[in-house]
N, C-alpha and C positions, 0 to 999 in steps of 0.2 A: 714607301710602305703601302700607301693607298693603292698605287698601281698594282703591287703584288697581291693585295687583298682582292681587288677587282678581278685579276687574272685567276686567282684561286676560285672565286665564285663562278667565273666563266667556265673553268674546268669542271667544277662540281655540276653545273647546269648541263654541260655537254655529256658528262657521265650519266646524269639522271635521264636525259633524253635517250641516250643509248640503252640504258637499262629498261626504260619504258618501251622502247621499240622492241627490245629483246623479249620482254614479257608479252607484248602484243603478238610477236612472231610465234612464240611458244603457244599462246592461246589459240592462234589461227591454225597452227600445225596440229594441235591437239584436236581441234574441231574437225579438221579434214580427216585425220586418222580415225576418229570416232565414227565419222560418217561411213568410212569404208567397212567398218565392223557392224553396220546397221542390221544385217541379217541375223547375226548371232545375238545382238542385243534384243531384237524383237522376240527371238525364240526364248531367250533367257527370261524375258518378261512374261511370255506366255506359259512357260513351264512352271515357274515358282508358285503361283497361286494354287496349283494342284496339291502341293505339299501340305497346305493348311486347310484344304477342303474337308469339311466334316468335323473340325475341331471346335471346341467352345470358343465363342466370339471373343472372350476376354484374353485368350491365349494366342490369337492370330498375330497381333502386332509384336508381342514379345518374341515369338518364334521367328518372324520375319527379320527382326533386329538381330537375332543370333545368326541367322543365315547370312545377313548382310555383313556382319563382322567377320564371319568365316570367309566370305567372298573377298573382302578387303585384304585379309591375311594372305589368301591365295595369291592375289595379284601383287601386293607390295613386298611380301617377305619371301615368296618362292619364285613366282613367274617373272617379276621385274628383274631381279638379279640374273636369272637364267637367260632371259632373252637379251639383256645387255651384254653379257659375256659372249653369247652366241654371235651377236652382231659385231662385236669387237674382234673376236679371234677366228670365228668360223662363219663369215657372212655368206659363203657359197652354199651353206646348208639351209638358208632361209627359204629358197624356192622349193626344194623337196619337202621340207617340213610343212610349208604352206599348202602344197599339193596334197600331202597326207591329210591335213586338216580339211581341205576342200572335199576330199573323198569321204571323210567322216561326216561332214555336213550333208553331202549328197545322200549318203547312206541313211542318215537320220531322217532326212526329208522324205526319201523314197519309202522308208519303212513306215512312216506315218501315213503316207498315201495308201500303201498296201493294206495297212491295218484298217484304214477307213473303208476301203473297197470291200474288205472282208466283213464289214459290219461289226468289227470288234469294239470292245470297250477298254478303257484304261485299266491296266492291271491293278493299280492301287485302289480302285474302287471296290474290288472284290472283298477286301477286308474292312470295309467301312463300318461294319456293325461292331467290331471289337475295338476297345480303346487302343490308341497307338502311343508308343513311347516317344516323348518329345526329343530325347537325345538321339534316338534312331532317325527320326524325321529330319533333324538338323544335320546329322552326319551324312545322310543320304543326299540331301539337297546340296550340301557343300561339296560333296564328291562330284555331283553332276555339274555344279557351277565351276569346278576346277577345269573340267574339259572345255566348257564354253568360254571361260576366262582365258584359258591358254590360247584359244582361237582369236579372241579379241586382241590380246597383247601381241601375238605374232603378226596378225593382219595390220595392226596399228604400227608396229615396228617397221614393217615393210614400206610404209609410207614415209618414214622419217629416217631411214637408214643412212642417208647422206648427211644428216645433221651431225655437229660435233657431239662428243660423248656426253658431256654434261647437259646440253640442250636435249639430247635424246632421252636421257634419264628423266629430266624435268617434264618433258612432253608425255612420256609414258606414265609417269606417276600421276599427272593431271588427268590423263585418259582413264586410268584405273579408278581414281577417286570419283571423277565426274560420272562415269558410266555406272559405278556401283550405286551412287546416290540416285541417279536417274532411274535405274531399273527397280531398285527396292522401294524408292519413293512411289513410283507408279504402281508397283505391286501392292503396297500398303493401301493406296487409294482404291485399287480394284477390289481387294478383299473386304474393305469396309464399306463399299458403296451400297451393298444391299442393306447393311445395318442403317446407313443414313436414310435410305429409301423407306425402310420399315419405321424409323422414327418419324419421318415426315408424314407417312400415311396415317399416323395416330394423332396428328395435330389437328386443331380445329381449322376450318376453312376448306371448302371443297377443292379449290384449286391446288392448295398445298398437298392435301391428302391424295388427290388424283396423280399429282406429279410423283409423290412417294411410291404409290402403287406401280406406276409406270417404270420407275427406276428399278424396283425389285424385279419386275417381269423382264426388264431389258438386260440385266446383268448376265444371265446365262447366254444370251445371244451375243453380247459383247465379248465374253470369254471365248465363245465359239469362233467369232470373227478374228480375234487376236491369234487363236491357234492356227487358223487357215493362213493368215498373213505370215505368221512365224514359219510355217512349213514352206510356203512359197519363197520367202526370203532365204531360207536355208538352201533350197535348190538353186536359186539364182546366185547367191554368193558362192556356194560350193562350186557350181558349174563355171562361174567366171574365174575363180581362182585356178581351176584346172585348165581352162582355156589359156589364160595369160601365162601360167607356169609352163605349160607344154610348149608355148611359143618361145619362151626364154630358154628352154632346154633344147631348142632346135627343131621341134616338131611343129612346123608352121601350117600344115594343111587345114586343120579344123579351125584354128584361130583365123587364118586367112580367109576361109569361106565365110565365117561369121562377120568379119570386118568388111568383106565385099558386100554382103547383104545389107549391112548397116549403111554403107555409103550409097548403095542404090536407093534405099528407102529415104535417105537424107536428101538426095538429089531429086527424087520424084515428088516430094511433098512440099516444096517451096519453103514458105515461112515457118511451117511446122516441122521442117526437116530435122532440127536438133532433137525435138521431143520424140518424133517417130523413129529416128535412128536409134535413140537410146532404148526405146521400147523394143525394137527389133533385137538389139544386142541383149537386152535383159531376158526376153523370151527365149532366144537361142541359148543363152547361158543356163536358163532354167531347164530347158530340154536336155542339154548336155548333163546337167546335174542329175536329172531324173533318170536318164539312161545309165549313167555310171552307177548311181545309187541303186537302181533296180538290179544291175548285175551283181553288186555286192550283197544285196538282200538275198538274191537267189543262191549265191555261193554260201552265205551264212546259213540259210535254211537247209541246204543240202549237206552241210558239214556240222558246224557247231550246234545249231539248234536241234538237228536230228539226233546228234549224239547225246545231247542233254535229255531229250525226250525218251530215248532208248534207255539211258541210265535210270531215269525217273521211273520207268515202267517196271524196273526190277527192284 
């Protein structure tokens, strides 16, 4: 009886260790999958504060919470089942879908560069003087988030497609929740940082007040830097997806050239070879993303946008 009890405890301990290792593996895989979607995450973080810009301070956090809930619904109730079914029954579609997403990211990044070069301003700032309907703000933000979330989930899925079905589901659910909490937690901090600075600037003590004033003055620059990083990340991630996807589809020339440059840079820089090689690959991917995105921007301007402008003039 005692021997059987000891054997039972030993089996339970073995199962517990296996479960803990499985949880660790899922956590590690979720972290790696999330890292691959970094470009989209940065852009999501950069885009969202613009939706609450100009609103009353007390409404900023409630609206961000509503957008976050919509984002989580997008990921868990729509996108997660869709990508799991895709990976289970039509895995060959993953590369073409990823490449479409990479082209979209490249287009978005190139369009932002083009908009900046033309000296344009964000469209939503034009109506800043009139009150904005919160439901419209939330629905617009959630629609934009859906596209970015789809990219995050497909990119993440591509990293864990060889995992068993249940592990895949757990990893993607963890990615969905983790990235949503990260993005909208950071967004909440960003949009309230100027309020924190304003509060500190009104407190006694020169040092605290000076820090508060500095925080208020710094936030527009911080947002500008985040936007630039988000644009660069979109071009890099979009271009890299296109490079890898084209190689997997049998078009090896461009990927091979970039890989050759990366190896040359790695060999020529000694101890820094790994970092320099990665930078070369990243820069080449961004250039590919910019070129492909610029072509799509040109096509869109010559077709869809011109047609809209012509229709609007009548």
